[in-house]
N, C-alpha and C positions, 0 to 999 in steps of 0.2 A: 563741233570739232575743236573750236578754240578753247572751250571750257575743259574738254578732255586733255588737250595738250598742255593747258595751264596746270591742271591737277598733276599730270604726269611730270611736268617740270619741277613742281614743288616736291613731289615724292622722290624724284631722282636727286634733287638738291639735298634733301634731308638724308638720304641714303649715303651719298658721297661724303657729305660733311661728317656724318656720324662714323663712317668707315675710317676716315683718316684720323679722327679724334680717338676712337676706340682703340685702333692699332697703336697710337702713340701712348695712351694711358696703359694699355696692356703691356707695353715694353717696360714701363716703370714698375707695374704690378708684378710681373714675372720675376724681374731681377730682385725686387724687394722681398718677395716671398722666398726666393731661393736663398737669400741672405738671412732669412729668419726674422725679418722686420715685420712687426705687426702693422697691418693695413686696416684702418678703421672703416674706410669707405672707398668704394670705386664708383665714381659718378660720371655720367654722361650729361653734359650740359651744366649750366650755372643757374643760380637763382633758387626760387622755391622748389621743394621736392614735389614731383607729380606722382612718382611711383617708387617704392623701395621694397627690397626683400633681403633679409639677412640669411646668408648661407655660410655656415662655419663661423669664423670670427669677423667676417667682413660684410658690411651692408652694401648692396648693389642698388644704385639709385639712378633714376632719370629725372632731370630737373627741367624747369619750364623753358629755359632758353638754350637751344641746342648749339651753342656757339663756343664750346670749350668743354672742359672736363678736368677731373683731378683724381689723384689717388692720395688719400689722407694717410700718410705714414706717421707712426708714433715717433715723436721726438723731432720732427721737422721744424716745429715752432716752439719757442720758449714760453712755457705757461707756468703760472703760479701753481703750487701744490693744491690739489683738489681738496684734500683733508689736512688740517693742521692740528697741532696739540691744542687741546681746549675745546675742539668741536665735539658735538654730540652726533653719533651715528648709530643706526641699528645694524646688527650683523646677522647674516644668514649663513649657516654652516652646511658643508657637504657631508657625505657619509664618513669621511676621514677626519671629521671634526676640524677641518680647515675652513676659514672664512671664504665663502664663495660669492657673497654679495655684500656690498657696503652701501647701506641705504641712507643717502643724504636727505631724502624726503621723509625723515623719520616721524613727522607729524601726520602723515597721511594715514587714514584709518586702516587701510588694508595691510599696513606693516606693523600694526600695534602689537601683534603677538610675538614679534622678534625682539631679542635682547637689545636694550638701549645702553650704550656705553659712552663715557666721556674719554676722549683720546688723551692718554698720558705719554705715550711713546709710540712712534710709528716709523716704518720704512717700507714704502710700497714700490721702491725702485730696486734696491739691492746694490751691492758693490761687487766689483770684480776683484777677487783675491786669489793669487796663485792659479790663475786660469779658470777659476770657478766663480759663480755668482752666489752671493749670500742669500739666505732665506728672507722672505718678506714677513712682516709681522705688524700687528696693531695691538698695543698693550701686550698681553701675554698670549695672544692668539696668533697662530700661524695663518698666513694668508696664501691662498692658492695663486699660482702664477698666472692663471687665466681668470682670476676673479673679476667681477663686474661692479662698476659704480652704478647706482640708481639715482639719477638726478633729473628733476623736471620731467618725471615720467618716462625717461629714456634710460636704456642700459648701455653703458660704454665700458669696454674692456680696458682694464688698467694695463699699463705698458712697463713691465720690469726692464731693468737695464739690458738684459740679453735680447729683448725684442725691440730695442730702441735704435732708430736710425743713427743717432750720434755715437753709439758705442761700437758700431761696426767698423771694420778696418777700411782703409782708404780705397782699396780695390772694390770692396762691396758697395761702398757709398758711390763711387764713380759709376759702377754699372747700374745702380738704382737710378741715378740721375740721367745717364747717357742712354739708358734703355729705351726711353720714349722716342727721341730723335732717331736712334738706330733702327727701331721698328718701322718708322716712316720711310727710311731709306730702303729697308727690306721690301715693304709694300710697293714702293715705287719701282724697285728692280723687277719684281714679278709682273707688275702692270705694264712696264715698258717691254718686257719680254713678250707678253701676250699681245701687246700692240704690234710688235714686229711679226709675230706669227699670223695675226689676223690680216694685217695690211700687206705684208710682204715687203720686198725691196725692189727699187727701180732696176729694170734690166738695162743698165747703162751701156752695155755692149751692143744693144740693138737700137734701131731707129723706128721700130714698130709703134704705132699709136695705141695707147691703152686707155686714155681718158680724153674726153671732149667736154669742156666746160659749158654748162647750160647758158644760153643767150650770149655765148662768146663769139668773137669774129669767125672762128673756125667751124662753128656749128653749121651743119648742112653742106659744108664744102669738103671737110675731111671726116672720115668715119673711122671707127675703131678697126684695128688690124691693118689699116693702111700702113705702108712702109715708105718713109721719106728717103729719097735717094739724092735729091739735089735741092739747094736753097739758093735762088738767084744765080743758078748756073754753077754753084760750087758743090762738089760731091761731099756728102756727109755719110759717115759710117758708124758713129756712136752718138749717144744722146748728148754728151758733152760738146760735140762738134755742132749739133743742132743749136744748143744754147749759145755757143760762141757766135754763130752766124746771126742769130736773131738779136744778140746784144751788140753787134758790131756798130750799128748806127741806129740809135733809137728814133731818129727823125724820119727814117724811111717809111713812106706811107703805104707802099704796096710791095708785098713780098710774094715772089713766084716760087711755088713748090712743084717739084717733080715727084710723083708718088707711084708706087706699085700697088695696084688694087686687083686682087684676084688674078695676079700674073700679068696684068696689062698696065702699061704706063698711063698715068693721069696727070694733067697739069691744072693747077688751081692758083688763083691769085687772091691773097688775103690782106686786108687792111688791119694792122695791129691797133689796139687801143693804147694810147699813151697815158700812163698812170703817174700823176705828179703827187706822190705821197706827202711831200713837204708842205704843200699848200692845199692838199685835199681835193684836187681836181682830176678829172680824166676827160679825154677827148671823146667827141661824139662819134658813134659808129656810123660810118658812111660819110664822114666829113671830108675825107680825102686831104687835099692840101689846105682847105679852108680851116681857119683857126677857131673851130666851133667846140664849145664845151659840152660834154655829155652829161655832167652832173657834178655834185659836190658831196664829199665824204661825210659831211655833218660835223662831228666833234673834232675832226682832224685839224681844223684851223679855226681861229676865232675872229669874227668880224667886228670891227670897231665902228665904222661909219660908212654911210652910203651917200655920196654926193651926186647930184643929178644935174644935167643940163640938156634941155631939149634942143637939138640941133635942127630937126627937120620941120617942126611945127611950133613956132614961138607962141602961137595962140593958146597952147595948152598951159594952164596955170597950176594944175594940181599934179605935176609930174611926180613930186615926192610921194604923194598919196598913192599914185599908181605903182610906184616901183619899190617903195621902202615900207618896212614894217616898223611902226613906232612903238616902243615898249613903254611901260608905265613910268619910267624915269624921263621919258621924252627923248631918248636917244634913238637914232635911226639905225636899223640893222637890215642886212640883206644877205641872202645866200646866192651863189651862182646857180643858174638853172640851165636846163638843156637848151641848146641853140644860141646861148650867149656867145658873141664873137670877141675874141681878144684883140684889142687894138694896140695897147701899150702896156709895158711892165716897167714900173719905176720911171715913167716918162720916157722910156725908150720905145720908139715905134717898132712893132714886130710885124713881119710879113710872112714868116715861115716858121714851121715847128722847130727847126734847128735852133733858131734864136730864142724861142720860148723855153726850150729845154735847157739851153746854155744859161739863161738868166735864172731859172729856178734852181738848177744844179749849183750855181755859184753862191746861193744863199745858204751856206753850210751851217751858219751860226743861228739860223732861225730869226733873223732880223725882220722887222715889219716890211711888208712888200705890197706895193700898190698896183692894182690892175685897172686899166681903163677898158671897158667892154661896151659893146653895142647890143642893146636889147630892144627889139621892136622899134628901131629907129631912134632910140634914145641912148645917149652916152651916159654911162655910170662909172664912177670912180669908186672902187671898193678896196679898202685897206685891210689887209689881214695882219693884225697886230702881233700874233704869235704863231707864225708857221712853225712846224716841227723842224728842229735842227738835225744835223747828221748824227750827233751823239744819241739823241732820243730814238731816232729811227733804227739805228744800229742794234739797240737792245731788242727790237722787235724783228730783226732780220730783214728790214726793208731799206731800199735805196731811196734817195731823194726823188729820182725819176726812173721809171721802168716802162717797158712796153710788153704787151701780152696779146697772144692770139688764142689762148685757152686750150692748149693741148698738153698732154702728159704722157710719160712712157708707160709701158706695161710693167706690172709688178709680179714678182714670183716668190714663192715660198722659199725660205732659207733658215734652217734651224739654228746654225751656228751664228749667223748674223743677228738673229733674234736675241740669242743669249748675250751676244756682245752689245746689242743695243740696250740691254738692261743697264749696263754701266754707262754707255754713251748718253742715254737719256737722262740719267742722274747728273752727269757732268754738265750737259748742256743746260738743264734746268737750273742747276746751282749757279752757273755762270750768268744766266739771264737774271736771276734774283740779285746777285751781287752787283751786276751792272745797273740794275734798277735802283738799288740802294745807293750806289755811287751817284746816280743822277739826282736822287732825292736830296742829297746833301751838297751836290756840287754843280747843279744846273738850275738856272732860274726858271726854266720852262716846266719843271716837274716839282710839285710840292706835296705836302701832306694831304691837301684836299683832293689830290688825284688818286690816292690809295683807295682800294676797294674793301668795303666792309661786308657784312652778311648779305645785304641786298645786291651789292656788286658781284659777290660770289654766286648768288642765285642767278643773276643775269648771265654771267659767264658760263655757268653750268647749263643753263637753258640753251644758250647759243651753241655750246659744244654738242648737246643732245640733238639739236635740230640738224647738225651736220653729220650725224650718224654715230654708230657705236665706236668706231675707230677713233673719231675725234674726241668722244667722251673719255675713252681710255687715256689718251694723251693728256687730257685735262686733269684726270684723277692723279696720274703720275706727277704732273707739275705741282698740283696742290699738296700732295704728300711731301714732296721735296721742299716746297715752300714752308710747310709747318715745321719740318726738321731744321732747316737753315735758320729760320727766324728764332726758333727756340734755342738755338746754339749761340746766338749773339750774346756777347759778354755784358748782359744787362741784368741787374738785380730783378728778381721775381720770375725770370726765365731760367731754363735749365742751364744756359750758358753762364749766367750770373752765379749760379750755385757751383758750377765747375771752377769758376774763378776763385771763389773762396776756398774750395778744396785745393786748388793749385797753390794758394797762399800757404795753406797748411803744409803741403809737400815741401815747399821751398824753405819755409822758416822753421818747421818742426813744431809749430804751435798752432792750436786751433784759434780761429778768429773769435772775438767776443760775440757770443751767440745773440745777445740782446741787440748789439749794433747791427749784426747781419740781418736779423729779422726785421729791424726797423727800416733798413734800406730796402729789403724785399717788399715790405708793406707800403712804403712811400712810393716806390716805383709801380707797384700794383695799382695804386690809386691814379697815378699819372697815365698808366696804360689804359685804365678804364675810362678816363676822361678822353683820351685819344680815340678810343673805341666809339664813344658817344659822338665825337666830332665827325669821325669817318662815316658813321651811320647817318648822321644828319646830311652830309654831303651826298651819300647814296640816295637819300630820299629826294633831294633837290634834283639830282640827275634823272631819277625815275620819273618825276613829274615834269621834267623838261625845263627847269629853271636854270640849270647849269649845263 
């Protein structure tokens, strides 16, 4: 079963990634073709070609690494002329006696039957005069506008001026550049609409239970279709009122519900789980007023050191070996485990959950925080050196501390809200991405090493898949918006960088030096590839548990 789910995860990952990339490149391709720009290649992936097929004037290819793609438009890069005066080439004519092929591999045996010429004069681009483009020629021969170069065993269509990206007007070039991100927004819109149609929307005007979390405090006590009428004696009539009552005091350990079940009143008492997202801890189910920890979120906080002192049995000499995990550098590490009892936080003795919550909530900047806990009769001092601050958690829609009993409202179908959510989903996803970028450059807790590369995207896709089709839809929409927004950043080598140069042309009336522009694009491309390698390296470290 594990192998099957693993294979399914890989297939879904490849499908999702290929979908958002193909849609992006299709946007460039459609706009370029509509403008009459020659597109040499439409590629999914990067690196060596695995499969290719030429249809019409474009080669469609799949490359080894499915982590990107491109549309090779004629004129996007500045290149030296393929054929110059003084070169020798063989020429192949069509039925109109125009040159159809220019054979640069003129020494190859299979081309020996064709005429060999020495180039004396040549124009394979043409010039625009009075709204028309001049004819192409080599020596005294006319050259077909769809003629092909034959070089290194490959045929490449030449690009006359009327098929060149750089000769198109500003509007056409803008659409060819912006078409990729635009199509990602279009994909996201329809995905988010489908998300709304499949999931539905909370019936906020009702207090009927629609969802019960697995292994949640409410499981077995509340059932679906129960209707909440009172919380701790307070009447509730909408789901917002339920949320307000449950959030009124996070330290309350026992909440009494009055329910209507099959027309009969039912009273149940539930103990919420306290979730301390900032430090990665949650309370133990059934702990009541005792300050017992239920578990640790893992990567949500980083442990620096574990100090131990045996208070109950001084005869034990290997306390550190019993309670700490020593890594290869000799540093002691520990995680919180179930049934750990909180004694102090930052040397403040705590005796109730209200104090614990207050101290954790006050650490809004994510400063180091020290816990003294009791584990099997042994006191441990555990310092969390990098708790998540409020800024970081806000980007994920999480508070520093929350409580949960594991219930949710009923959901109902709503066509117009689903269409509206197509826009809202794009807006919320874009906001999340910009907030994350702001943290990347303005918050010490988040760095480049925290970014997700291909392996990280695979893990996130697998996680979304494990939570069901609706969760996967939300992830596809977010990923598509992510690709659009990142590509629109004003950085050379990205679509946004190309739009900046186009904007310069609009403002100044002069095209930027194409050699300078392409040098900047290429230099930034190398930097981005280096960043990609670094991010992938960190993905691998996270995958094998080193980070």
